C-alpha positions in Angstrom: 53.8 219.2 -19.4 52.9 222.8 -18.5 49.2 222.8 -19.5 47.0 224.6 -17.2 49.9 226.5 -15.7 48.8 230.1 -15.1 52.0 232.2 -15.4 50.2 235.2 -14.1 49.5 233.5 -10.8 53.0 232.1 -10.7 54.4 235.7 -11.0 52.1 236.8 -8.2 53.2 233.9 -6.1 56.9 234.8 -6.6 56.2 238.4 -5.6 54.5 237.2 -2.5 57.4 234.9 -1.6 59.9 237.7 -2.2 57.9 240.0 0.1 57.7 237.3 2.7 61.5 236.7 2.5 62.1 240.5 3.0 59.8 240.4 6.1 61.7 237.4 7.4 65.1 239.2 6.9 63.8 242.2 8.9 62.4 240.0 11.7 65.7 238.0 11.8 67.4 241.1 13.2 65.3 240.8 16.3 66.2 237.2 17.0 69.3 236.5 19.0 71.5 233.4 19.3 74.2 233.0 21.9 77.0 230.5 21.6 79.4 229.8 24.4 82.9 228.2 24.5 85.2 227.1 27.3 82.3 226.5 29.7 81.1 230.0 29.2 84.5 231.8 29.4 83.7 233.2 25.9 80.3 233.9 24.6 79.2 235.5 21.3 75.7 236.7 20.5 74.5 237.1 16.9 71.2 238.2 15.5 69.3 236.1 13.0 70.9 238.1 10.1 74.3 236.8 11.2 75.6 240.0 12.6 77.6 239.7 15.8 76.0 242.0 18.4 77.9 241.1 21.6 81.1 239.4 22.7 81.9 238.5 26.3 85.3 237.3 27.4 86.2 236.2 30.9 89.1 238.2 32.4 91.0 235.0 33.1 91.6 234.6 29.4 93.3 237.9 28.9 96.6 236.5 29.8 96.4 233.4 27.5 96.2 234.7 23.9 96.2 231.2 22.2 93.3 229.9 24.5 91.4 233.1 23.8 91.8 232.7 20.1 90.7 229.1 20.1 87.6 229.8 22.2 86.7 232.8 20.1 86.8 230.7 16.9 84.8 228.0 18.5 82.1 230.4 19.8 82.0 232.2 16.5 81.6 229.0 14.5 78.8 227.8 16.8 77.0 231.2 16.5 77.2 231.0 12.7 75.8 227.4 12.8 72.9 228.5 14.9 72.1 231.4 12.5 72.3 229.1 9.5 70.2 226.4 11.0 67.5 229.1 11.8 67.6 230.4 8.2 67.2 226.8 6.9 64.3 226.2 9.2 62.6 229.5 8.1 63.1 228.6 4.4 61.6 225.2 4.9 58.6 226.8 6.7 58.2 229.2 3.8 58.1 226.3 1.3 55.4 224.4 3.2 57.7 221.9 4.8 59.5 220.7 1.7 63.2 220.3 2.5 65.4 221.6 -0.4 68.5 221.0 1.8 68.0 217.3 2.0 70.5 215.3 -0.2 
């Protein structure tokens, strides 16, 4: 089953993939995703590493705590989804287009 499998090359390939993954993580910090909720009343910007780097809240929401909470949650969830989708896309690109996330 494993005849002809060169474990030396496999180890080198794994090291290269790990190095590529490290580079992609560093580059991800330079990518930004902005998610908006409530027609733009709340917006959240996150980098590709998933760190929230900016939050914008329209002044009209400062008097309505429950609406503000709902819109913040919505924007945060959307920003998280954008970051995760980007990570999956990068991982698929690194694997030559094979989709390990398909069921």
